[in-house]
C-alpha beads as a LAMMPS data file, in Angstrom:
LAMMPS data file: protein, C-alpha beads

325 atoms
324 bonds

1 atom types
1 bond types

-500.0 500.0 xlo xhi
-500.0 500.0 ylo yhi
-500.0 500.0 zlo zhi

Masses

1 110.0

Atoms # bond

1 1 1 -307.292 -174.045 98.849
2 1 1 -307.298 -177.186 96.709
3 1 1 -310.629 -178.240 95.247
4 1 1 -311.999 -181.792 95.374
5 1 1 -315.044 -183.116 93.499
6 1 1 -316.586 -186.139 95.230
7 1 1 -318.893 -188.136 92.939
8 1 1 -320.798 -190.794 94.867
9 1 1 -323.338 -193.437 93.912
10 1 1 -325.119 -193.887 97.237
11 1 1 -327.145 -196.847 95.976
12 1 1 -324.164 -198.941 94.920
13 1 1 -323.466 -202.100 96.909
14 1 1 -326.713 -201.827 98.897
15 1 1 -325.933 -198.320 100.217
16 1 1 -322.619 -199.436 101.735
17 1 1 -321.133 -195.959 101.843
18 1 1 -323.941 -194.243 103.762
19 1 1 -322.660 -195.070 107.289
20 1 1 -319.202 -193.722 106.338
21 1 1 -320.236 -190.772 104.183
22 1 1 -319.836 -187.973 106.750
23 1 1 -316.557 -189.338 108.094
24 1 1 -315.089 -189.516 104.596
25 1 1 -316.111 -185.949 103.762
26 1 1 -314.655 -184.761 107.078
27 1 1 -311.404 -186.576 106.270
28 1 1 -311.062 -184.694 102.982
29 1 1 -311.903 -181.316 104.547
30 1 1 -309.414 -181.898 107.376
31 1 1 -306.749 -182.559 104.734
32 1 1 -307.276 -179.041 103.367
33 1 1 -309.675 -179.632 100.479
34 1 1 -312.672 -177.531 99.534
35 1 1 -315.067 -180.415 98.854
36 1 1 -317.923 -180.357 96.346
37 1 1 -320.238 -183.369 96.590
38 1 1 -322.321 -184.744 93.738
39 1 1 -324.538 -187.773 94.366
40 1 1 -325.493 -189.520 91.143
41 1 1 -329.164 -189.435 90.171
42 1 1 -329.338 -191.529 86.988
43 1 1 -327.318 -193.482 84.455
44 1 1 -324.594 -191.407 82.740
45 1 1 -324.777 -188.800 85.518
46 1 1 -321.277 -189.555 86.823
47 1 1 -319.901 -189.481 83.264
48 1 1 -321.428 -186.082 82.507
49 1 1 -320.307 -184.515 85.794
50 1 1 -316.731 -185.769 85.386
51 1 1 -316.621 -184.563 81.763
52 1 1 -318.257 -181.184 82.318
53 1 1 -316.833 -180.201 85.716
54 1 1 -313.662 -182.248 86.134
55 1 1 -311.377 -179.560 84.719
56 1 1 -312.301 -177.182 87.556
57 1 1 -310.903 -179.415 90.311
58 1 1 -307.500 -180.489 91.558
59 1 1 -308.713 -183.965 92.511
60 1 1 -311.682 -186.135 91.579
61 1 1 -312.878 -188.873 93.917
62 1 1 -315.602 -191.337 93.030
63 1 1 -317.385 -193.891 95.153
64 1 1 -319.515 -196.701 93.790
65 1 1 -319.180 -199.965 91.923
66 1 1 -317.322 -200.733 88.722
67 1 1 -320.101 -199.118 86.677
68 1 1 -319.674 -195.800 88.504
69 1 1 -315.918 -195.970 88.027
70 1 1 -316.466 -196.690 84.327
71 1 1 -318.561 -193.535 83.926
72 1 1 -316.085 -191.287 85.754
73 1 1 -313.111 -192.687 83.840
74 1 1 -314.980 -192.202 80.555
75 1 1 -315.720 -188.594 81.455
76 1 1 -312.167 -187.766 82.544
77 1 1 -310.611 -189.270 79.396
78 1 1 -312.403 -186.642 77.334
79 1 1 -310.661 -183.790 79.176
80 1 1 -307.511 -182.216 77.758
81 1 1 -305.898 -182.277 81.205
82 1 1 -306.833 -185.082 83.575
83 1 1 -306.887 -184.426 87.327
84 1 1 -305.902 -187.535 89.323
85 1 1 -308.738 -189.841 90.352
86 1 1 -309.273 -191.340 93.788
87 1 1 -311.536 -194.375 94.065
88 1 1 -313.544 -195.624 97.035
89 1 1 -315.018 -199.002 95.988
90 1 1 -318.596 -199.657 97.090
91 1 1 -319.709 -202.410 94.733
92 1 1 -320.071 -206.184 94.932
93 1 1 -316.918 -207.500 93.261
94 1 1 -314.756 -204.331 93.059
95 1 1 -312.570 -205.926 90.383
96 1 1 -310.627 -202.852 89.374
97 1 1 -310.021 -201.735 92.970
98 1 1 -308.444 -205.122 93.609
99 1 1 -306.291 -204.700 90.513
100 1 1 -305.023 -201.356 91.789
101 1 1 -304.440 -202.528 95.359
102 1 1 -307.187 -200.295 96.785
103 1 1 -308.809 -201.628 99.941
104 1 1 -312.461 -202.674 99.911
105 1 1 -312.701 -200.986 103.336
106 1 1 -314.137 -197.592 102.422
107 1 1 -312.465 -195.600 105.208
108 1 1 -309.085 -197.134 104.312
109 1 1 -309.728 -196.418 100.632
110 1 1 -310.524 -192.778 101.468
111 1 1 -307.284 -192.540 103.460
112 1 1 -305.450 -193.938 100.426
113 1 1 -306.783 -191.050 98.329
114 1 1 -304.850 -188.701 100.618
115 1 1 -301.718 -190.787 101.208
116 1 1 -301.366 -192.707 97.936
117 1 1 -299.725 -191.765 94.654
118 1 1 -301.131 -191.327 91.132
119 1 1 -300.626 -194.384 88.925
120 1 1 -301.139 -194.089 85.161
121 1 1 -303.460 -196.842 83.917
122 1 1 -304.577 -197.953 80.482
123 1 1 -308.101 -197.181 79.283
124 1 1 -309.946 -199.162 76.624
125 1 1 -311.689 -197.683 73.596
126 1 1 -314.717 -199.591 72.281
127 1 1 -315.844 -198.086 68.962
128 1 1 -316.804 -194.595 70.173
129 1 1 -316.972 -195.411 73.899
130 1 1 -314.495 -196.025 76.714
131 1 1 -314.165 -198.716 79.363
132 1 1 -312.011 -199.094 82.452
133 1 1 -311.243 -202.788 82.558
134 1 1 -313.495 -205.171 80.596
135 1 1 -315.500 -205.403 77.372
136 1 1 -317.330 -208.704 76.988
137 1 1 -319.899 -210.565 74.919
138 1 1 -321.802 -213.812 75.324
139 1 1 -324.151 -215.411 77.832
140 1 1 -321.557 -216.555 80.346
141 1 1 -320.026 -213.101 80.749
142 1 1 -323.405 -211.900 82.010
143 1 1 -323.319 -214.555 84.731
144 1 1 -320.812 -212.540 86.779
145 1 1 -323.293 -209.701 87.035
146 1 1 -326.594 -211.616 87.051
147 1 1 -325.794 -214.156 89.756
148 1 1 -327.881 -213.206 92.823
149 1 1 -325.807 -211.863 95.722
150 1 1 -327.433 -214.299 98.152
151 1 1 -326.293 -217.182 95.948
152 1 1 -322.758 -215.755 95.857
153 1 1 -322.701 -215.435 99.632
154 1 1 -323.864 -219.006 100.114
155 1 1 -321.917 -220.880 97.464
156 1 1 -319.006 -218.617 96.564
157 1 1 -317.566 -219.162 93.075
158 1 1 -319.724 -222.265 92.693
159 1 1 -322.654 -219.835 92.431
160 1 1 -321.365 -218.611 89.060
161 1 1 -321.148 -222.183 87.781
162 1 1 -324.688 -222.905 88.954
163 1 1 -326.031 -219.760 87.304
164 1 1 -324.122 -220.497 84.096
165 1 1 -325.485 -224.030 83.902
166 1 1 -329.022 -222.638 84.044
167 1 1 -328.375 -220.605 80.905
168 1 1 -326.507 -223.334 79.005
169 1 1 -329.568 -224.754 77.140
170 1 1 -330.491 -221.327 75.776
171 1 1 -327.057 -220.208 74.602
172 1 1 -326.662 -219.500 70.898
173 1 1 -323.147 -219.581 69.426
174 1 1 -321.745 -216.334 68.051
175 1 1 -320.055 -216.826 64.678
176 1 1 -317.307 -214.191 64.531
177 1 1 -314.157 -213.228 62.711
178 1 1 -311.529 -211.841 65.071
179 1 1 -308.556 -209.911 63.688
180 1 1 -305.414 -208.821 65.558
181 1 1 -301.634 -208.661 64.985
182 1 1 -301.940 -209.974 61.395
183 1 1 -303.843 -213.015 62.680
184 1 1 -307.435 -213.894 61.732
185 1 1 -309.647 -216.352 63.633
186 1 1 -313.132 -217.363 62.494
187 1 1 -315.096 -219.586 64.860
188 1 1 -318.263 -219.927 66.963
189 1 1 -317.788 -218.533 70.452
190 1 1 -319.900 -218.861 73.588
191 1 1 -318.295 -215.780 75.064
192 1 1 -315.291 -213.537 74.978
193 1 1 -313.619 -210.891 77.106
194 1 1 -311.143 -208.123 76.401
195 1 1 -309.772 -207.140 79.801
196 1 1 -307.279 -205.039 81.740
197 1 1 -307.777 -206.349 85.267
198 1 1 -306.448 -208.997 87.651
199 1 1 -310.018 -210.245 88.111
200 1 1 -313.386 -210.079 86.371
201 1 1 -316.614 -210.833 88.196
202 1 1 -314.531 -212.131 91.101
203 1 1 -312.565 -214.571 88.904
204 1 1 -308.805 -214.071 88.710
205 1 1 -307.085 -213.194 85.442
206 1 1 -305.818 -216.074 83.325
207 1 1 -302.286 -214.643 83.264
208 1 1 -302.194 -214.083 87.049
209 1 1 -299.138 -212.172 88.233
210 1 1 -298.128 -211.281 84.676
211 1 1 -301.126 -208.935 84.406
212 1 1 -300.063 -205.283 84.094
213 1 1 -302.429 -202.318 84.073
214 1 1 -300.107 -199.922 82.246
215 1 1 -298.410 -201.939 79.502
216 1 1 -300.718 -200.922 76.659
217 1 1 -301.986 -204.481 76.215
218 1 1 -305.351 -206.168 76.697
219 1 1 -305.867 -209.770 77.683
220 1 1 -308.216 -211.463 75.210
221 1 1 -310.003 -214.659 76.211
222 1 1 -312.307 -216.353 73.693
223 1 1 -314.236 -219.507 74.565
224 1 1 -315.622 -221.773 71.872
225 1 1 -319.193 -222.948 72.152
226 1 1 -319.429 -225.961 74.528
227 1 1 -321.348 -228.891 73.084
228 1 1 -322.497 -230.246 76.447
229 1 1 -322.401 -229.794 80.221
230 1 1 -319.118 -231.680 80.500
231 1 1 -317.326 -229.314 78.138
232 1 1 -318.809 -226.362 80.008
233 1 1 -317.514 -227.732 83.315
234 1 1 -314.071 -228.232 81.768
235 1 1 -314.048 -224.592 80.647
236 1 1 -315.086 -223.276 84.069
237 1 1 -312.553 -225.507 85.824
238 1 1 -309.747 -224.252 83.570
239 1 1 -310.759 -220.645 84.187
240 1 1 -310.893 -221.085 87.970
241 1 1 -307.424 -222.674 87.893
242 1 1 -306.126 -219.814 85.691
243 1 1 -305.278 -222.172 82.859
244 1 1 -306.023 -222.070 79.136
245 1 1 -307.636 -225.264 77.872
246 1 1 -306.726 -224.983 74.195
247 1 1 -309.476 -227.426 73.228
248 1 1 -312.070 -224.780 74.053
249 1 1 -310.226 -221.524 74.794
250 1 1 -308.061 -218.987 72.994
251 1 1 -305.885 -216.462 74.838
252 1 1 -303.706 -213.593 73.640
253 1 1 -302.352 -210.182 74.639
254 1 1 -303.019 -207.410 72.130
255 1 1 -303.119 -203.628 71.874
256 1 1 -305.825 -203.565 69.205
257 1 1 -308.452 -206.093 68.092
258 1 1 -311.421 -206.184 65.704
259 1 1 -314.572 -208.326 65.931
260 1 1 -316.903 -208.880 62.980
261 1 1 -320.149 -210.871 62.882
262 1 1 -323.128 -211.278 60.568
263 1 1 -325.669 -210.618 63.330
264 1 1 -325.637 -207.957 66.029
265 1 1 -324.073 -209.178 69.266
266 1 1 -324.700 -207.671 72.699
267 1 1 -321.680 -206.433 74.662
268 1 1 -321.119 -205.298 78.234
269 1 1 -318.609 -202.612 79.258
270 1 1 -317.475 -202.853 82.885
271 1 1 -320.683 -204.757 83.602
272 1 1 -322.931 -202.153 81.999
273 1 1 -324.829 -202.326 78.702
274 1 1 -322.477 -201.775 75.781
275 1 1 -325.109 -202.081 73.054
276 1 1 -325.417 -204.533 70.139
277 1 1 -322.944 -204.424 67.256
278 1 1 -321.860 -206.268 64.113
279 1 1 -318.484 -204.530 63.998
280 1 1 -316.406 -203.735 67.080
281 1 1 -312.971 -202.117 67.122
282 1 1 -311.136 -202.043 70.438
283 1 1 -307.793 -200.463 71.196
284 1 1 -305.747 -199.641 74.257
285 1 1 -305.009 -196.039 75.293
286 1 1 -301.832 -196.610 77.261
287 1 1 -301.560 -194.782 80.598
288 1 1 -304.498 -192.561 79.721
289 1 1 -305.468 -191.414 83.226
290 1 1 -304.017 -191.429 86.744
291 1 1 -305.720 -193.302 89.577
292 1 1 -304.403 -193.000 93.118
293 1 1 -303.219 -196.205 94.746
294 1 1 -301.021 -197.074 97.761
295 1 1 -297.368 -196.170 97.307
296 1 1 -295.919 -198.542 99.884
297 1 1 -295.368 -202.114 98.670
298 1 1 -296.181 -203.412 102.136
299 1 1 -299.550 -201.677 101.965
300 1 1 -300.237 -203.156 98.526
301 1 1 -299.443 -206.584 99.972
302 1 1 -301.836 -205.979 102.867
303 1 1 -304.638 -205.146 100.449
304 1 1 -303.885 -208.267 98.419
305 1 1 -304.067 -210.360 101.596
306 1 1 -307.329 -208.633 102.521
307 1 1 -308.999 -209.749 99.297
308 1 1 -307.537 -213.248 99.589
309 1 1 -308.781 -213.537 103.180
310 1 1 -312.264 -212.487 102.066
311 1 1 -312.153 -215.157 99.337
312 1 1 -311.012 -217.797 101.828
313 1 1 -313.831 -216.857 104.216
314 1 1 -316.340 -217.060 101.358
315 1 1 -315.097 -220.523 100.469
316 1 1 -315.242 -221.713 104.107
317 1 1 -318.797 -220.466 104.455
318 1 1 -319.693 -222.184 101.208
319 1 1 -318.129 -225.496 102.353
320 1 1 -319.799 -225.253 105.755
321 1 1 -323.215 -224.642 104.207
322 1 1 -322.723 -227.553 101.825
323 1 1 -321.753 -229.830 104.712
324 1 1 -324.909 -229.002 106.626
325 1 1 -327.151 -229.969 103.719

Bonds

1 1 1 2
2 1 2 3
3 1 3 4
4 1 4 5
5 1 5 6
6 1 6 7
7 1 7 8
8 1 8 9
9 1 9 10
10 1 10 11
11 1 11 12
12 1 12 13
13 1 13 14
14 1 14 15
15 1 15 16
16 1 16 17
17 1 17 18
18 1 18 19
19 1 19 20
20 1 20 21
21 1 21 22
22 1 22 23
23 1 23 24
24 1 24 25
25 1 25 26
26 1 26 27
27 1 27 28
28 1 28 29
29 1 29 30
30 1 30 31
31 1 31 32
32 1 32 33
33 1 33 34
34 1 34 35
35 1 35 36
36 1 36 37
37 1 37 38
38 1 38 39
39 1 39 40
40 1 40 41
41 1 41 42
42 1 42 43
43 1 43 44
44 1 44 45
45 1 45 46
46 1 46 47
47 1 47 48
48 1 48 49
49 1 49 50
50 1 50 51
51 1 51 52
52 1 52 53
53 1 53 54
54 1 54 55
55 1 55 56
56 1 56 57
57 1 57 58
58 1 58 59
59 1 59 60
60 1 60 61
61 1 61 62
62 1 62 63
63 1 63 64
64 1 64 65
65 1 65 66
66 1 66 67
67 1 67 68
68 1 68 69
69 1 69 70
70 1 70 71
71 1 71 72
72 1 72 73
73 1 73 74
74 1 74 75
75 1 75 76
76 1 76 77
77 1 77 78
78 1 78 79
79 1 79 80
80 1 80 81
81 1 81 82
82 1 82 83
83 1 83 84
84 1 84 85
85 1 85 86
86 1 86 87
87 1 87 88
88 1 88 89
89 1 89 90
90 1 90 91
91 1 91 92
92 1 92 93
93 1 93 94
94 1 94 95
95 1 95 96
96 1 96 97
97 1 97 98
98 1 98 99
99 1 99 100
100 1 100 101
101 1 101 102
102 1 102 103
103 1 103 104
104 1 104 105
105 1 105 106
106 1 106 107
107 1 107 108
108 1 108 109
109 1 109 110
110 1 110 111
111 1 111 112
112 1 112 113
113 1 113 114
114 1 114 115
115 1 115 116
116 1 116 117
117 1 117 118
118 1 118 119
119 1 119 120
120 1 120 121
121 1 121 122
122 1 122 123
123 1 123 124
124 1 124 125
125 1 125 126
126 1 126 127
127 1 127 128
128 1 128 129
129 1 129 130
130 1 130 131
131 1 131 132
132 1 132 133
133 1 133 134
134 1 134 135
135 1 135 136
136 1 136 137
137 1 137 138
138 1 138 139
139 1 139 140
140 1 140 141
141 1 141 142
142 1 142 143
143 1 143 144
144 1 144 145
145 1 145 146
146 1 146 147
147 1 147 148
148 1 148 149
149 1 149 150
150 1 150 151
151 1 151 152
152 1 152 153
153 1 153 154
154 1 154 155
155 1 155 156
156 1 156 157
157 1 157 158
158 1 158 159
159 1 159 160
160 1 160 161
161 1 161 162
162 1 162 163
163 1 163 164
164 1 164 165
165 1 165 166
166 1 166 167
167 1 167 168
168 1 168 169
169 1 169 170
170 1 170 171
171 1 171 172
172 1 172 173
173 1 173 174
174 1 174 175
175 1 175 176
176 1 176 177
177 1 177 178
178 1 178 179
179 1 179 180
180 1 180 181
181 1 181 182
182 1 182 183
183 1 183 184
184 1 184 185
185 1 185 186
186 1 186 187
187 1 187 188
188 1 188 189
189 1 189 190
190 1 190 191
191 1 191 192
192 1 192 193
193 1 193 194
194 1 194 195
195 1 195 196
196 1 196 197
197 1 197 198
198 1 198 199
199 1 199 200
200 1 200 201
201 1 201 202
202 1 202 203
203 1 203 204
204 1 204 205
205 1 205 206
206 1 206 207
207 1 207 208
208 1 208 209
209 1 209 210
210 1 210 211
211 1 211 212
212 1 212 213
213 1 213 214
214 1 214 215
215 1 215 216
216 1 216 217
217 1 217 218
218 1 218 219
219 1 219 220
220 1 220 221
221 1 221 222
222 1 222 223
223 1 223 224
224 1 224 225
225 1 225 226
226 1 226 227
227 1 227 228
228 1 228 229
229 1 229 230
230 1 230 231
231 1 231 232
232 1 232 233
233 1 233 234
234 1 234 235
235 1 235 236
236 1 236 237
237 1 237 238
238 1 238 239
239 1 239 240
240 1 240 241
241 1 241 242
242 1 242 243
243 1 243 244
244 1 244 245
245 1 245 246
246 1 246 247
247 1 247 248
248 1 248 249
249 1 249 250
250 1 250 251
251 1 251 252
252 1 252 253
253 1 253 254
254 1 254 255
255 1 255 256
256 1 256 257
257 1 257 258
258 1 258 259
259 1 259 260
260 1 260 261
261 1 261 262
262 1 262 263
263 1 263 264
264 1 264 265
265 1 265 266
266 1 266 267
267 1 267 268
268 1 268 269
269 1 269 270
270 1 270 271
271 1 271 272
272 1 272 273
273 1 273 274
274 1 274 275
275 1 275 276
276 1 276 277
277 1 277 278
278 1 278 279
279 1 279 280
280 1 280 281
281 1 281 282
282 1 282 283
283 1 283 284
284 1 284 285
285 1 285 286
286 1 286 287
287 1 287 288
288 1 288 289
289 1 289 290
290 1 290 291
291 1 291 292
292 1 292 293
293 1 293 294
294 1 294 295
295 1 295 296
296 1 296 297
297 1 297 298
298 1 298 299
299 1 299 300
300 1 300 301
301 1 301 302
302 1 302 303
303 1 303 304
304 1 304 305
305 1 305 306
306 1 306 307
307 1 307 308
308 1 308 309
309 1 309 310
310 1 310 311
311 1 311 312
312 1 312 313
313 1 313 314
314 1 314 315
315 1 315 316
316 1 316 317
317 1 317 318
318 1 318 319
319 1 319 320
320 1 320 321
321 1 321 322
322 1 322 323
323 1 323 324
324 1 324 325
């Protein structure tokens, strides 16, 4: 009998998986798997379980938000042989699930684990750590994760702008030297992201349809320090429209990049604390692990439409609430 390790963060996304937990386990057992369940108890728990026990299973499945996925991916990368990974998203934004075409509906995502196919994805290396889809620094990158959920539900993407404006007066520029592909840039940046995802914090990738998860390249977006609210609004508007405003933004695709600064700068990895560093070396491990996603193109299109419909509903609710005020 095939063995399946199910790693679940029950607290992720306000306990979203709890009503479906038994049905999902039953689905895996009915498919012929001997299921071992591990519910995470603390930070790094999912990473340690995936690293220490992953080799003993034919399939790993994790459920939780992007942080849980980050830990499991980081653990599996350290194994000599990587069992395929199934993902049941249970977070708020589910950026990487969207990138892979995995439904935000947990029962559908569990069914995809059984019917989908392994897809080799890139994994990022950040100094001596790993990340699944984004490494970021700067005040505005925190906005995606710090914006209250109630504000997101009410105002949609405008909520991120509102939250970012609150932090604008306290933002300190980060003087950095950035080196990649024989090019060197020295400037003061408000924030920066090194990503491998079609969306980050709910915002779509700058390159849109050209984004590939298995090409060995990161997208790098660096934003110069805005001098006032108007420049900040111009930056946000360009980002929402998936455009690069070269007055304030720098964009490139790279496989390796180095950041150097005089002071320690705080980073986030997949929305989790990445520590403070003066020197950061990032490189892309091409097709490092396999994550199961839908095989059928029609199914991938359905999932894409599902996320777009959710966005449209969010925007309608936001407009309706604004009109009532």
